[in-house]
C-alpha positions in Angstrom: -68.2 38.4 21.6 -67.7 35.0 20.0 -65.4 36.5 17.3 -63.1 38.3 19.8 -62.6 35.1 22.0 -61.3 33.0 19.0 -58.3 35.3 18.3 -56.4 34.6 21.6 -56.9 30.9 21.1 -55.4 31.0 17.6 -52.3 32.9 18.7 -51.7 30.5 21.6 -51.6 27.6 19.1 -49.0 29.4 16.9 -46.8 30.1 19.9 -46.8 26.4 21.0 -45.9 25.3 17.4 -42.8 27.6 17.5 -41.8 26.1 20.8 -42.1 22.6 19.5 -40.0 23.3 16.4 -37.1 24.8 18.4 -35.7 21.5 19.8 -35.9 20.0 16.3 -33.8 22.8 14.8 -31.3 22.5 17.6 -31.0 18.7 17.0 -30.5 19.2 13.3 -27.8 21.8 13.9 -26.0 19.4 16.4 -26.1 16.6 13.8 -24.8 18.8 11.0 -21.9 20.1 13.2 -21.1 16.5 14.3 -21.0 15.3 10.7 -18.8 18.2 9.7 -16.5 17.4 12.6 -16.4 13.7 11.7 -15.7 14.5 8.1 -12.8 16.8 9.0 -11.4 14.3 11.4 -11.5 11.5 8.8 -9.9 13.8 6.1 -7.1 14.9 8.5 -6.5 11.2 9.4 -6.4 10.2 5.7 -4.1 13.1 4.8 -1.6 12.4 7.5 1.4 10.2 7.0 1.6 6.8 8.7 3.7 6.8 11.8 6.2 4.4 10.2 6.5 6.3 6.9 9.9 7.9 6.3 11.4 9.6 3.2 14.7 8.2 1.9 17.7 9.7 3.5 20.2 8.9 0.8 20.8 10.9 -2.4 18.7 9.5 -5.3 21.9 8.6 -7.2 23.2 6.6 -4.3 19.9 4.9 -4.0 20.0 4.0 -7.7 23.5 2.5 -7.3 22.4 0.4 -4.3 19.3 -0.7 -6.1 21.2 -1.7 -9.2 23.7 -3.8 -7.1 20.8 -5.5 -5.4 19.0 -6.3 -8.6 22.1 -7.7 -10.2 22.9 -9.8 -7.2 19.3 -11.2 -7.1 19.3 -12.0 -10.8 22.7 -13.7 -10.6 21.6 -15.8 -7.6 18.3 -16.8 -9.3 20.0 -18.0 -12.4 23.0 -19.7 -10.8 23.5 -23.3 -11.6 23.6 -25.4 -8.4 24.5 -28.9 -7.4 22.3 -31.9 -8.2 21.4 -32.8 -4.6 18.4 -31.3 -3.0 20.5 -29.6 -0.3 22.8 -28.0 -2.9 19.8 -26.6 -4.6 18.6 -24.7 -1.5 19.9 -21.2 -0.9 19.1 -18.1 1.1 18.5 -14.5 0.1 18.8 -11.6 2.6 17.4 -8.3 1.8 17.7 -5.3 4.1 15.0 -2.7 4.5 17.3 0.0 3.0 18.1 -2.1 0.0 14.4 -2.9 -0.6 13.5 0.8 -0.4 16.3 1.8 -2.7 15.0 -0.6 -5.3 11.4 0.5 -4.8 12.3 4.2 -5.1 14.4 3.9 -8.3 14.0 0.6 -10.1 10.3 -0.2 -9.6 9.0 2.2 -12.3 11.1 0.7 -15.0 10.5 -2.9 -13.9 6.7 -2.2 -13.7 6.7 -0.6 -17.2 8.4 -3.7 -18.6 6.3 -6.3 -16.8 2.9 -4.5 -16.7 2.7 -1.8 -19.5 -0.7 -0.7 -18.4 0.3 -0.2 -14.7 0.0 3.4 -13.3 3.4 3.1 -11.7 5.6 5.7 -13.4 2.8 7.8 -15.0 2.5 10.3 -12.2 -0.4 8.6 -10.4 2.0 6.9 -8.0 4.8 8.6 -6.3 7.1 7.0 -3.7 6.8 3.4 -2.7 8.3 2.3 0.6 8.5 -0.8 2.8 9.2 -1.5 6.4 10.3 -4.9 7.9 9.1 -5.7 11.4 9.2 -9.0 13.3 6.8 -11.3 11.3 5.3 -8.3 9.5 5.8 -6.3 6.3 4.4 -2.8 5.9 4.1 -1.5 2.3 3.1 2.1 1.6 2.3 3.7 -1.8 2.0 7.4 -2.3 -1.0 8.0 -4.7 -2.2 11.1 -6.3 -6.0 10.6 -6.7 -7.2 12.4 -9.8 -4.1 14.5 -10.0 -3.6 14.5 -13.8 -1.7 17.7 -13.5 0.9 16.1 -11.1 4.2 16.2 -13.0 7.1 15.3 -10.6 10.5 16.6 -11.5 12.6 13.8 -13.0 16.3 12.9 -12.6 18.1 10.6 -15.0 20.2 8.1 -13.0 21.7 6.1 -15.9 20.8 2.8 -17.4 17.7 4.4 -18.9 16.2 4.9 -15.4 14.3 8.0 -14.5 13.2 8.7 -10.9 11.6 11.7 -9.1 14.3 14.2 -8.3 12.8 15.0 -4.9 9.9 13.1 -3.3 7.0 15.3 -2.4 6.5 14.8 1.4 3.1 16.6 1.4 1.8 15.3 -1.9 -0.9 12.7 -2.5 -2.1 10.2 0.1 -0.3 7.2 1.5 -2.2 3.9 1.1 -0.5 1.3 3.3 -1.1 -2.4 4.0 0.4 -4.5 6.7 0.8 -8.2 5.8 1.9 -11.3 7.7 3.5 -13.8 5.3 3.4 -17.4 6.5 4.3 -20.8 5.0 1.7 -23.5 5.1 3.0 -26.3 7.3 1.9 -29.2 5.1 3.4 -28.1 1.8 5.3 -25.4 -0.2 2.3 -23.0 -0.2 2.2 -19.6 1.4 -0.5 -17.4 2.8 -0.5 -13.6 3.1 -2.8 -12.3 5.8 -3.7 -8.7 5.8 -3.3 -7.3 9.3 -4.1 -3.7 8.7 -5.1 -1.5 5.8 -5.0 2.3 6.0 -5.2 5.6 4.1 -2.8 7.8 5.9 -3.6 7.1 9.5 -7.2 6.2 8.9 -7.8 2.5 9.4 -10.2 0.7 7.0 -11.5 -2.9 7.0 -9.0 -5.3 5.7 -11.7 -6.7 3.3 -11.5 -3.4 1.4 -7.8 -3.7 0.7 -8.0 -5.6 -2.6 -11.0 -3.6 -3.9 -9.1 -0.3 -3.5 -5.8 -1.5 -5.0 -7.1 -4.1 -7.3 -6.6 -2.0 -10.4 -2.9 -1.7 -9.5 -2.5 -5.5 -9.1 -5.0 -6.8 -11.7 -2.3 -8.0 -14.1 -0.5 -10.1 -11.4 -1.5 -13.8 -11.6 -3.5 -15.1 -8.7 -3.2 -11.9 -6.8 -6.8 -11.8 -5.8 -6.7 -15.2 -4.1 -3.4 -14.3 -2.4 -4.7 -11.1 -1.0 -7.8 -12.8 0.2 -5.7 -15.2 2.3 -5.9 -18.3 0.2 -2.8 -20.4 0.0 -0.7 -20.1 -3.2 2.5 -21.5 -4.5 5.3 -18.8 -4.6 7.4 -19.8 -7.6 9.4 -18.2 -10.4 10.0 -20.0 -13.7 13.4 -19.3 -15.2 14.1 -19.0 -18.9 15.9 -22.4 -18.9 12.6 -23.9 -17.5 14.0 -24.4 -14.0 11.8 -23.3 -11.2 12.7 -21.3 -8.0 10.4 -22.1 -5.2 10.1 -20.3 -1.8 10.6 -22.7 1.1 10.5 -20.3 4.0 10.3 -16.6 4.8 11.4 -14.8 7.9 10.8 -11.1 8.6 13.0 -9.5 11.2 13.6 -5.9 12.2 14.7 -4.1 9.0 15.6 -7.5 7.4 13.9 -10.0 5.2 15.3 -13.6 4.9 13.9 -16.0 2.3 15.0 -19.7 1.8 14.6 -20.9 -1.7 15.2 -24.0 -3.8 16.2 -24.1 -7.5 15.1 -27.2 -9.4 12.9 -28.6 -12.2 
């Protein structure tokens, strides 16, 4: 009699254990599904194009011509000999969004190769680079192919030793974009660059991660780390004749960038 009564008690304990494990399995399944959904959402956001991003509408050869004209005009203005008075040495440069994008699309690879030989610009890692001017803000986007060593964009020769992608790949790579607010420091000729937004595709990331993710691309540019971190810096270009061109003021309007400069010693 004692042996027979123990069996029902043992079976009852097993059934209760199964009942207690069931909610745990349901919770684990819900968490897994939620993580999968979150991962898919983040990936779709990262793969999407920013709302402001737009491919060039002009033919690549037209862009190259515009970019060449802009570059020649800027170089001429930079090296122009001006009057001796302080007012004569001040001058203004206006750059439209279309002109900036034409230069970024066609002239940036060659310029980068000359200035920064180890830069990934032009080796297939980076595709299209585009900018957008908004009131007080500059949005800069870079098309990057992460780990895409097999990415070989078709190339078009546009003259002057310049090669550019024949057709941008609208669905290729990811767009890393940063929105900055350039401001002049009121008590001097220094400038700050505040990062307002940092995104991969349409996925927003903390602005503090901006430099850590693109640092390799900008590592050869002097003082870039302090500039990106928001510290004041002196925007200046030293010419071959030892004159200096200093930035006095910057104004960003809709599709237009206006900078006031001074050429002196």
